[in-house]
C-alpha positions in Angstrom: 17.5 -5.3 9.9 15.7 -6.1 6.7 12.0 -6.6 6.8 9.7 -8.2 4.5 5.9 -7.0 3.2 3.7 -7.2 0.1 1.8 -4.1 -0.6 -0.9 -3.3 -3.0 -2.5 0.4 -3.1 -4.8 1.9 -6.0 -3.4 4.8 -7.9 -5.9 6.7 -5.9 -5.3 5.1 -2.6 -1.8 6.4 -2.5 -2.8 9.6 -4.1 -2.4 11.5 -0.5 1.5 10.3 -0.1 2.1 11.5 -3.1 0.3 14.4 -2.7 2.3 15.4 0.9 -0.9 15.0 2.5 -0.1 11.7 4.2 3.0 10.8 5.5 3.5 7.3 7.4 2.3 4.1 4.8 1.3 1.7 7.6 2.3 -2.6 6.2 2.7 -5.2 8.0 5.8 -7.6 7.7 6.1 -11.0 6.9 6.3 -12.1 10.9 3.5 -9.6 11.8 5.3 -6.3 12.8 3.8 -3.2 11.9 5.9 -0.7 10.2 5.3 2.9 9.3 7.1 3.8 6.2 7.1 7.2 4.9 5.1 7.8 1.9 8.0 9.3 -0.4 10.0 5.9 -0.2 7.2 4.9 -2.4 7.2 7.0 -5.4 9.8 5.3 -7.5 7.9 2.4 -7.6 4.3 4.2 -8.5 2.6 3.4 -11.8 -1.1 3.9 -13.5 -2.2 1.2 -11.4 -0.7 2.2 -8.4 2.1 0.0 -6.3 1.6 -3.5 -6.2 4.0 -6.2 -5.1 6.8 -7.4 -2.1 9.5 -5.6 -1.2 12.4 -5.1 1.2 13.0 -2.5 3.7 16.5 -2.0 5.1 16.7 0.2 7.9 20.2 0.5 10.0 20.4 -0.4 13.9 18.4 2.7 15.4 15.9 2.2 12.7 16.8 5.0 9.8 15.6 3.7 6.5 18.7 2.2 4.4 16.6 1.2 1.4 13.7 0.2 -0.3 13.3 -2.3 -3.1 10.4 -4.3 -5.2 11.9 -7.9 -5.0 
């Protein structure tokens, strides 16, 4: 299954996830479904400005994480 969403977090807003103090980033996909995604999956997209952009999340039939990409 694929989910599409936008994420705009400053570096400071993402810092607790990067440091492991917070775990699940909560986002709303384009159809209104609320998703909770482990913050570690976003580390590859982090810059000095934070994390900004549109993303595609892929999960298997059981809802287990497969991949996340910026689109």
